[in-house]
PDB file of N, CA, C and O in Angstrom:
ATOM      1  N   MET A   1       0.853  -1.205  -0.206  1.00  0.00           N
ATOM      2  CA  MET A   1       0.036   0.112   0.004  1.00  0.00           C
ATOM      3  C   MET A   1       0.998   1.383  -0.123  1.00  0.00           C
ATOM      4  O   MET A   1       0.779   2.348  -0.855  1.00  0.00           O
ATOM      5  N   ARG A   2       1.963   1.237   0.611  1.00  0.00           N
ATOM      6  CA  ARG A   2       2.958   2.243   0.750  1.00  0.00           C
ATOM      7  C   ARG A   2       3.265   2.700  -0.639  1.00  0.00           C
ATOM      8  O   ARG A   2       3.157   3.870  -1.006  1.00  0.00           O
ATOM      9  N   ALA A   3       3.692   1.608  -1.457  1.00  0.00           N
ATOM     10  CA  ALA A   3       4.109   1.804  -2.712  1.00  0.00           C
ATOM     11  C   ALA A   3       3.251   2.662  -3.731  1.00  0.00           C
ATOM     12  O   ALA A   3       3.698   3.488  -4.527  1.00  0.00           O
ATOM     13  N   VAL A   4       1.902   2.290  -3.541  1.00  0.00           N
ATOM     14  CA  VAL A   4       0.797   2.804  -4.268  1.00  0.00           C
ATOM     15  C   VAL A   4       0.750   4.494  -3.801  1.00  0.00           C
ATOM     16  O   VAL A   4       0.722   5.420  -4.612  1.00  0.00           O
ATOM     17  N   LEU A   5       0.749   4.627  -2.478  1.00  0.00           N
ATOM     18  CA  LEU A   5       0.752   6.203  -2.081  1.00  0.00           C
ATOM     19  C   LEU A   5       1.853   6.876  -2.478  1.00  0.00           C
ATOM     20  O   LEU A   5       1.667   8.063  -2.747  1.00  0.00           O
ATOM     21  N   ALA A   6       2.996   6.432  -2.596  1.00  0.00           N
ATOM     22  CA  ALA A   6       4.269   6.833  -2.899  1.00  0.00           C
ATOM     23  C   ALA A   6       4.222   7.124  -4.465  1.00  0.00           C
ATOM     24  O   ALA A   6       4.722   8.150  -4.927  1.00  0.00           O
ATOM     25  N   LYS A   7       3.733   6.379  -5.080  1.00  0.00           N
ATOM     26  CA  LYS A   7       3.314   6.596  -6.647  1.00  0.00           C
ATOM     27  C   LYS A   7       2.597   7.596  -6.765  1.00  0.00           C
ATOM     28  O   LYS A   7       2.884   8.391  -7.660  1.00  0.00           O
ATOM     29  N   HIS A   8       1.496   7.847  -5.936  1.00  0.00           N
ATOM     30  CA  HIS A   8       0.612   8.809  -6.510  1.00  0.00           C
ATOM     31  C   HIS A   8       0.962  10.283  -5.488  1.00  0.00           C
ATOM     32  O   HIS A   8       0.266  11.298  -5.518  1.00  0.00           O
ATOM     33  N   LYS A   9       2.023  10.120  -4.738  1.00  0.00           N
ATOM     34  CA  LYS A   9       2.781  11.269  -4.054  1.00  0.00           C
ATOM     35  C   LYS A   9       1.686  11.889  -3.167  1.00  0.00           C
ATOM     36  O   LYS A   9       1.351  13.073  -3.196  1.00  0.00           O
ATOM     37  N   ILE A  10       1.196  10.974  -2.411  1.00  0.00           N
ATOM     38  CA  ILE A  10       0.127  11.171  -1.350  1.00  0.00           C
ATOM     39  C   ILE A  10       1.094  11.612   0.268  1.00  0.00           C
ATOM     40  O   ILE A  10       1.756  10.857   0.979  1.00  0.00           O
ATOM     41  N   THR A  11       0.863  12.901   0.403  1.00  0.00           N
ATOM     42  CA  THR A  11       1.265  13.177   1.774  1.00  0.00           C
ATOM     43  C   THR A  11       0.221  13.647   2.728  1.00  0.00           C
ATOM     44  O   THR A  11       0.228  13.297   3.908  1.00  0.00           O
ATOM     45  N   ARG A  12      -0.725  14.483   2.190  1.00  0.00           N
ATOM     46  CA  ARG A  12      -1.849  14.726   3.141  1.00  0.00           C
ATOM     47  C   ARG A  12      -2.973  15.005   1.939  1.00  0.00           C
ATOM     48  O   ARG A  12      -2.731  15.353   0.783  1.00  0.00           O
ATOM     49  N   GLY A  13      -4.189  14.767   2.507  1.00  0.00           N
ATOM     50  CA  GLY A  13      -5.409  15.080   1.542  1.00  0.00           C
ATOM     51  C   GLY A  13      -5.359  14.206   0.449  1.00  0.00           C
ATOM     52  O   GLY A  13      -4.305  13.836  -0.068  1.00  0.00           O
ATOM     53  N   VAL A  14      -6.615  13.830   0.046  1.00  0.00           N
ATOM     54  CA  VAL A  14      -6.662  13.113  -1.344  1.00  0.00           C
ATOM     55  C   VAL A  14      -7.994  13.496  -1.933  1.00  0.00           C
ATOM     56  O   VAL A  14      -9.095  13.260  -1.436  1.00  0.00           O
ATOM     57  N   SER A  15      -7.708  14.192  -3.197  1.00  0.00           N
ATOM     58  CA  SER A  15      -8.863  14.624  -3.949  1.00  0.00           C
ATOM     59  C   SER A  15      -9.633  13.296  -4.579  1.00  0.00           C
ATOM     60  O   SER A  15      -9.200  12.152  -4.717  1.00  0.00           O
ATOM     61  N   PRO A  16     -11.028  13.898  -4.937  1.00  0.00           N
ATOM     62  CA  PRO A  16     -11.990  12.572  -5.246  1.00  0.00           C
ATOM     63  C   PRO A  16     -11.226  11.790  -6.593  1.00  0.00           C
ATOM     64  O   PRO A  16     -11.275  10.561  -6.652  1.00  0.00           O
ATOM     65  N   GLU A  17     -10.739  12.335  -7.331  1.00  0.00           N
ATOM     66  CA  GLU A  17     -10.204  11.755  -8.605  1.00  0.00           C
ATOM     67  C   GLU A  17      -8.981  10.828  -8.160  1.00  0.00           C
ATOM     68  O   GLU A  17      -8.885   9.664  -8.546  1.00  0.00           O
ATOM     69  N   LYS A  18      -8.079  11.427  -7.337  1.00  0.00           N
ATOM     70  CA  LYS A  18      -6.802  10.792  -6.822  1.00  0.00           C
ATOM     71  C   LYS A  18      -7.273   9.317  -6.019  1.00  0.00           C
ATOM     72  O   LYS A  18      -6.599   8.292  -6.123  1.00  0.00           O
ATOM     73  N   LEU A  19      -8.394   9.390  -5.302  1.00  0.00           N
ATOM     74  CA  LEU A  19      -8.748   8.511  -4.306  1.00  0.00           C
ATOM     75  C   LEU A  19      -9.184   7.104  -5.388  1.00  0.00           C
ATOM     76  O   LEU A  19      -8.811   5.938  -5.254  1.00  0.00           O
ATOM     77  N   ARG A  20     -10.101   7.692  -6.480  1.00  0.00           N
ATOM     78  CA  ARG A  20     -10.474   6.560  -7.348  1.00  0.00           C
ATOM     79  C   ARG A  20      -9.263   5.919  -7.979  1.00  0.00           C
ATOM     80  O   ARG A  20      -9.245   4.721  -8.258  1.00  0.00           O
ATOM     81  N   LEU A  21      -8.296   6.698  -8.189  1.00  0.00           N
ATOM     82  CA  LEU A  21      -7.098   5.992  -9.012  1.00  0.00           C
ATOM     83  C   LEU A  21      -6.461   5.289  -8.135  1.00  0.00           C
ATOM     84  O   LEU A  21      -5.963   4.247  -8.562  1.00  0.00           O
ATOM     85  N   ILE A  22      -6.288   5.595  -6.779  1.00  0.00           N
ATOM     86  CA  ILE A  22      -5.301   4.834  -5.751  1.00  0.00           C
ATOM     87  C   ILE A  22      -6.163   3.561  -5.591  1.00  0.00           C
ATOM     88  O   ILE A  22      -5.597   2.472  -5.486  1.00  0.00           O
ATOM     89  N   LEU A  23      -7.517   3.658  -5.567  1.00  0.00           N
ATOM     90  CA  LEU A  23      -8.163   2.361  -5.186  1.00  0.00           C
ATOM     91  C   LEU A  23      -8.178   1.313  -6.348  1.00  0.00           C
ATOM     92  O   LEU A  23      -8.156   0.094  -6.175  1.00  0.00           O
ATOM     93  N   GLU A  24      -8.224   2.024  -7.685  1.00  0.00           N
ATOM     94  CA  GLU A  24      -8.010   1.008  -8.815  1.00  0.00           C
ATOM     95  C   GLU A  24      -6.622   0.404  -8.836  1.00  0.00           C
ATOM     96  O   GLU A  24      -6.443  -0.751  -9.223  1.00  0.00           O
ATOM     97  N   ASP A  25      -5.494   1.304  -8.357  1.00  0.00           N
ATOM     98  CA  ASP A  25      -4.226   0.668  -8.323  1.00  0.00           C
ATOM     99  C   ASP A  25      -4.009  -0.522  -7.240  1.00  0.00           C
ATOM    100  O   ASP A  25      -3.197  -1.437  -7.375  1.00  0.00           O
ATOM    101  N   LEU A  26      -4.817  -0.351  -6.227  1.00  0.00           N
ATOM    102  CA  LEU A  26      -4.756  -1.335  -5.311  1.00  0.00           C
ATOM    103  C   LEU A  26      -5.556  -2.483  -5.495  1.00  0.00           C
ATOM    104  O   LEU A  26      -5.560  -3.373  -4.644  1.00  0.00           O
ATOM    105  N   GLY A  27      -6.246  -2.550  -6.544  1.00  0.00           N
ATOM    106  CA  GLY A  27      -6.889  -3.857  -6.956  1.00  0.00           C
ATOM    107  C   GLY A  27      -8.416  -4.298  -6.693  1.00  0.00           C
ATOM    108  O   GLY A  27      -9.124  -3.379  -6.281  1.00  0.00           O
ATOM    109  N   PRO A  28      -8.937  -5.333  -6.831  1.00  0.00           N
ATOM    110  CA  PRO A  28     -10.299  -5.633  -7.074  1.00  0.00           C
ATOM    111  C   PRO A  28     -11.043  -5.636  -5.683  1.00  0.00           C
ATOM    112  O   PRO A  28     -12.248  -5.403  -5.590  1.00  0.00           O
ATOM    113  N   THR A  29     -10.191  -5.931  -4.562  1.00  0.00           N
ATOM    114  CA  THR A  29     -10.797  -5.666  -3.513  1.00  0.00           C
ATOM    115  C   THR A  29     -11.375  -4.288  -3.044  1.00  0.00           C
ATOM    116  O   THR A  29     -12.540  -4.145  -2.674  1.00  0.00           O
ATOM    117  N   TYR A  30     -10.516  -3.370  -3.094  1.00  0.00           N
ATOM    118  CA  TYR A  30     -10.212  -1.843  -2.945  1.00  0.00           C
ATOM    119  C   TYR A  30     -11.358  -1.182  -4.068  1.00  0.00           C
ATOM    120  O   TYR A  30     -11.951  -0.138  -3.797  1.00  0.00           O
ATOM    121  N   ILE A  31     -11.545  -1.785  -5.112  1.00  0.00           N
ATOM    122  CA  ILE A  31     -12.473  -1.273  -6.057  1.00  0.00           C
ATOM    123  C   ILE A  31     -13.652  -1.468  -5.618  1.00  0.00           C
ATOM    124  O   ILE A  31     -14.464  -0.545  -5.684  1.00  0.00           O
ATOM    125  N   LYS A  32     -13.988  -2.634  -5.107  1.00  0.00           N
ATOM    126  CA  LYS A  32     -15.414  -3.092  -4.482  1.00  0.00           C
ATOM    127  C   LYS A  32     -15.489  -2.168  -3.271  1.00  0.00           C
ATOM    128  O   LYS A  32     -16.614  -1.703  -3.082  1.00  0.00           O
ATOM    129  N   LEU A  33     -14.607  -1.825  -2.467  1.00  0.00           N
ATOM    130  CA  LEU A  33     -14.862  -0.967  -1.400  1.00  0.00           C
ATOM    131  C   LEU A  33     -15.134   0.364  -1.813  1.00  0.00           C
ATOM    132  O   LEU A  33     -15.912   0.982  -1.085  1.00  0.00           O
ATOM    133  N   GLY A  34     -14.647   0.997  -2.880  1.00  0.00           N
ATOM    134  CA  GLY A  34     -14.911   2.269  -3.465  1.00  0.00           C
ATOM    135  C   GLY A  34     -16.242   2.256  -4.213  1.00  0.00           C
ATOM    136  O   GLY A  34     -16.803   3.335  -4.405  1.00  0.00           O
ATOM    137  N   GLN A  35     -16.842   1.017  -4.690  1.00  0.00           N
ATOM    138  CA  GLN A  35     -18.425   1.061  -5.034  1.00  0.00           C
ATOM    139  C   GLN A  35     -19.194   0.966  -4.006  1.00  0.00           C
ATOM    140  O   GLN A  35     -20.388   1.260  -4.074  1.00  0.00           O
ATOM    141  N   ILE A  36     -18.644   0.562  -2.965  1.00  0.00           N
ATOM    142  CA  ILE A  36     -19.573   0.405  -1.815  1.00  0.00           C
ATOM    143  C   ILE A  36     -19.834   1.941  -1.197  1.00  0.00           C
ATOM    144  O   ILE A  36     -20.903   2.455  -0.870  1.00  0.00           O
ATOM    145  N   MET A  37     -18.364   2.534  -1.151  1.00  0.00           N
ATOM    146  CA  MET A  37     -18.532   3.868  -0.722  1.00  0.00           C
ATOM    147  C   MET A  37     -19.076   5.012  -1.274  1.00  0.00           C
ATOM    148  O   MET A  37     -19.330   6.084  -0.725  1.00  0.00           O
ATOM    149  N   SER A  38     -19.244   4.628  -2.553  1.00  0.00           N
ATOM    150  CA  SER A  38     -19.823   5.598  -3.714  1.00  0.00           C
ATOM    151  C   SER A  38     -21.530   5.695  -3.117  1.00  0.00           C
ATOM    152  O   SER A  38     -22.159   6.694  -3.467  1.00  0.00           O
ATOM    153  N   LEU A  39     -22.069   4.905  -2.443  1.00  0.00           N
ATOM    154  CA  LEU A  39     -23.376   4.749  -2.344  1.00  0.00           C
ATOM    155  C   LEU A  39     -23.762   5.458  -0.909  1.00  0.00           C
ATOM    156  O   LEU A  39     -24.907   5.586  -0.477  1.00  0.00           O
ATOM    157  N   HIS A  40     -22.620   5.863  -0.306  1.00  0.00           N
ATOM    158  CA  HIS A  40     -22.904   6.396   0.870  1.00  0.00           C
ATOM    159  C   HIS A  40     -22.535   7.961   1.029  1.00  0.00           C
ATOM    160  O   HIS A  40     -21.442   8.309   1.477  1.00  0.00           O
ATOM    161  N   SER A  41     -23.479   8.827   0.647  1.00  0.00           N
ATOM    162  CA  SER A  41     -23.346  10.126   0.494  1.00  0.00           C
ATOM    163  C   SER A  41     -23.650  10.733   1.818  1.00  0.00           C
ATOM    164  O   SER A  41     -23.410  11.932   1.953  1.00  0.00           O
ATOM    165  N   ASP A  42     -24.215   9.968   2.945  1.00  0.00           N
ATOM    166  CA  ASP A  42     -24.285  10.378   4.158  1.00  0.00           C
ATOM    167  C   ASP A  42     -23.037  10.336   5.017  1.00  0.00           C
ATOM    168  O   ASP A  42     -23.024  10.809   6.153  1.00  0.00           O
ATOM    169  N   ILE A  43     -21.786   9.649   4.340  1.00  0.00           N
ATOM    170  CA  ILE A  43     -20.600   9.653   4.923  1.00  0.00           C
ATOM    171  C   ILE A  43     -19.760  10.419   4.174  1.00  0.00           C
ATOM    172  O   ILE A  43     -18.962  11.127   4.787  1.00  0.00           O
ATOM    173  N   LEU A  44     -19.762  10.437   2.892  1.00  0.00           N
ATOM    174  CA  LEU A  44     -18.634  10.936   1.896  1.00  0.00           C
ATOM    175  C   LEU A  44     -19.200  12.313   1.328  1.00  0.00           C
ATOM    176  O   LEU A  44     -20.423  12.361   1.192  1.00  0.00           O
ATOM    177  N   PRO A  45     -18.567  13.274   1.030  1.00  0.00           N
ATOM    178  CA  PRO A  45     -19.175  14.278   0.319  1.00  0.00           C
ATOM    179  C   PRO A  45     -19.323  13.821  -1.029  1.00  0.00           C
ATOM    180  O   PRO A  45     -18.594  12.974  -1.546  1.00  0.00           O
ATOM    181  N   LYS A  46     -20.481  14.520  -1.703  1.00  0.00           N
ATOM    182  CA  LYS A  46     -20.963  14.304  -2.971  1.00  0.00           C
ATOM    183  C   LYS A  46     -19.854  14.317  -4.114  1.00  0.00           C
ATOM    184  O   LYS A  46     -19.936  13.440  -4.973  1.00  0.00           O
ATOM    185  N   ALA A  47     -18.965  15.120  -4.176  1.00  0.00           N
ATOM    186  CA  ALA A  47     -17.876  15.079  -5.092  1.00  0.00           C
ATOM    187  C   ALA A  47     -17.292  13.784  -5.148  1.00  0.00           C
ATOM    188  O   ALA A  47     -17.075  13.245  -6.234  1.00  0.00           O
ATOM    189  N   TYR A  48     -16.983  13.168  -3.917  1.00  0.00           N
ATOM    190  CA  TYR A  48     -16.386  11.827  -3.740  1.00  0.00           C
ATOM    191  C   TYR A  48     -17.161  10.769  -4.293  1.00  0.00           C
ATOM    192  O   TYR A  48     -16.674   9.890  -5.003  1.00  0.00           O
ATOM    193  N   CYS A  49     -18.448  10.847  -3.953  1.00  0.00           N
ATOM    194  CA  CYS A  49     -19.382   9.700  -4.279  1.00  0.00           C
ATOM    195  C   CYS A  49     -19.458   9.622  -5.665  1.00  0.00           C
ATOM    196  O   CYS A  49     -19.402   8.476  -6.110  1.00  0.00           O
ATOM    197  N   ASP A  50     -19.589  10.685  -6.614  1.00  0.00           N
ATOM    198  CA  ASP A  50     -19.593  11.042  -7.646  1.00  0.00           C
ATOM    199  C   ASP A  50     -18.521  10.198  -8.547  1.00  0.00           C
ATOM    200  O   ASP A  50     -18.711   9.375  -9.442  1.00  0.00           O
ATOM    201  N   GLU A  51     -17.219  10.761  -7.919  1.00  0.00           N
ATOM    202  CA  GLU A  51     -15.965  10.057  -8.548  1.00  0.00           C
ATOM    203  C   GLU A  51     -16.075   8.585  -8.313  1.00  0.00           C
ATOM    204  O   GLU A  51     -15.774   7.759  -9.175  1.00  0.00           O
ATOM    205  N   LEU A  52     -16.442   8.329  -7.315  1.00  0.00           N
ATOM    206  CA  LEU A  52     -16.420   6.874  -6.946  1.00  0.00           C
ATOM    207  C   LEU A  52     -17.273   5.979  -7.693  1.00  0.00           C
ATOM    208  O   LEU A  52     -16.948   4.805  -7.873  1.00  0.00           O
ATOM    209  N   MET A  53     -18.514   6.548  -8.205  1.00  0.00           N
ATOM    210  CA  MET A  53     -19.406   5.931  -8.938  1.00  0.00           C
ATOM    211  C   MET A  53     -18.747   5.557 -10.283  1.00  0.00           C
ATOM    212  O   MET A  53     -19.164   4.613 -10.954  1.00  0.00           O
ATOM    213  N   LYS A  54     -17.710   6.325 -10.652  1.00  0.00           N
ATOM    214  CA  LYS A  54     -17.026   5.584 -11.924  1.00  0.00           C
ATOM    215  C   LYS A  54     -16.559   4.287 -11.771  1.00  0.00           C
ATOM    216  O   LYS A  54     -16.478   3.575 -12.772  1.00  0.00           O
ATOM    217  N   LEU A  55     -16.240   3.866 -10.686  1.00  0.00           N
ATOM    218  CA  LEU A  55     -15.762   2.437 -10.553  1.00  0.00           C
ATOM    219  C   LEU A  55     -16.802   1.273 -10.878  1.00  0.00           C
ATOM    220  O   LEU A  55     -16.419   0.143 -11.178  1.00  0.00           O
ATOM    221  N   ASN A  56     -18.197   1.644 -10.793  1.00  0.00           N
ATOM    222  CA  ASN A  56     -19.011   0.848 -11.036  1.00  0.00           C
ATOM    223  C   ASN A  56     -18.976   0.843 -12.552  1.00  0.00           C
ATOM    224  O   ASN A  56     -19.134  -0.252 -13.091  1.00  0.00           O
ATOM    225  N   SER A  57     -18.775   1.996 -13.377  1.00  0.00           N
ATOM    226  CA  SER A  57     -18.975   1.743 -14.828  1.00  0.00           C
ATOM    227  C   SER A  57     -17.957   1.280 -15.406  1.00  0.00           C
ATOM    228  O   SER A  57     -18.072   0.873 -16.562  1.00  0.00           O
ATOM    229  N   GLU A  58     -16.606   1.227 -14.680  1.00  0.00           N
ATOM    230  CA  GLU A  58     -15.607   0.676 -15.412  1.00  0.00           C
ATOM    231  C   GLU A  58     -15.050  -0.742 -15.307  1.00  0.00           C
ATOM    232  O   GLU A  58     -14.021  -1.202 -15.802  1.00  0.00           O
ATOM    233  N   VAL A  59     -16.003  -1.339 -14.523  1.00  0.00           N
ATOM    234  CA  VAL A  59     -15.845  -2.863 -14.005  1.00  0.00           C
ATOM    235  C   VAL A  59     -16.148  -3.718 -15.538  1.00  0.00           C
ATOM    236  O   VAL A  59     -17.083  -3.436 -16.288  1.00  0.00           O
ATOM    237  N   THR A  60     -15.300  -4.628 -15.748  1.00  0.00           N
ATOM    238  CA  THR A  60     -15.245  -5.440 -16.984  1.00  0.00           C
ATOM    239  C   THR A  60     -15.591  -6.837 -16.686  1.00  0.00           C
ATOM    240  O   THR A  60     -15.603  -7.676 -17.587  1.00  0.00           O
TER     241      THR A  60
END
């Protein structure tokens, strides 16, 4: 996980798009977690939910 965070140069704060890219790099389990998180606008800001919704449409 550290390698992925280093690759994306994460030191503090993560934008919605960066979060989606990190989850994609971490693999299928994390993509599934992102898909679940996208449904929880009561927990995450709308911008994050909207970006994570893209994980649903990118599944092959």
